[in-house]
N, C-alpha and C positions, 0 to 999 in steps of 0.2 A: 503494500500500500504505500503510496507516496503522499506526501504532504509539503507543499510549497514553502510553509511558514519555517517548517523544522529544516528543509533543506536549505532556506536562506540562512539561518541561524548557524548552521554547520558551514556554509560557505564564509559566512562573516568571521567565525573562528580560524579558518583556513587563511584568510586574508590578513588576520592578526598575526599568524605564524609565517607567512611569507613575508609580509612587508612590515612587520612590527608596528601596527597601526591600531587605533581605536576600533574594534569591529562594530561598534554602534554607528560608525561613519559610513559604513558600507551599506547601501540601499539597493533596491532592485535598478535603479537608474545609474548608479556608478560605473564609470568606464576610464579606461587609461590615461584620460586626460585629467581625472579627478587625483590620480596617484601617481606621482613622478616616479616611483619605483617599478610602476607597471609598465615597463618597456619589454623589448622583445626577449631579452634574458629573463626579468622578472615573470614574463608570461609562461615561459618553460617552467619555471619554479612553482610558479601557482599551480599549473596543470598537474605537475607532479605530486604536490601536496594534495590537490583535490582528488587525484587517483586513490593515493594512500588513504585519505579520511573516508572515502565513500566506497572503497573497495572496488572500483570500476576501471575501465581503461577506455581512452579514448581514440578515436582513429584522427587522422590528419586533419579530414573537413571538419570534425567537430573542433579539433582545436583552433583552427582558423576561424570558425564562427563565434568563437567565445570573446566577442566584442564588448561585452558588458556584463553585469552581473545577472540581469534578466535572461539573457542567452546561456549563460553557465546553468542557472537552475532550470531553464527549459531543456538542456541537453542531458542534465543529470536525472531528473524525474523520470522519465521512461526508464532508465537503466536500474533504478532502484525498484521499479514496478517488477521487472523481470527477475531480480534477486530474490524475491519472496517465495 
């Protein structure tokens, strides 16, 4: 069962781990322009931490589509539904 609010909370925790930032500042609208460390290298670090935190794997297209937090949650949600 997926729960976007729970997924967002977990994504916020991953952002805190990846970028050493207050997780409450991460919203569905957050994008790389909002977080200076979210550059190309930071994006790979974020993706790696997301895979570990959620126990999922992303393909190249999904990694490219992760342009903001809303897209990250959208991509993760179906993967969590399949895990149950």
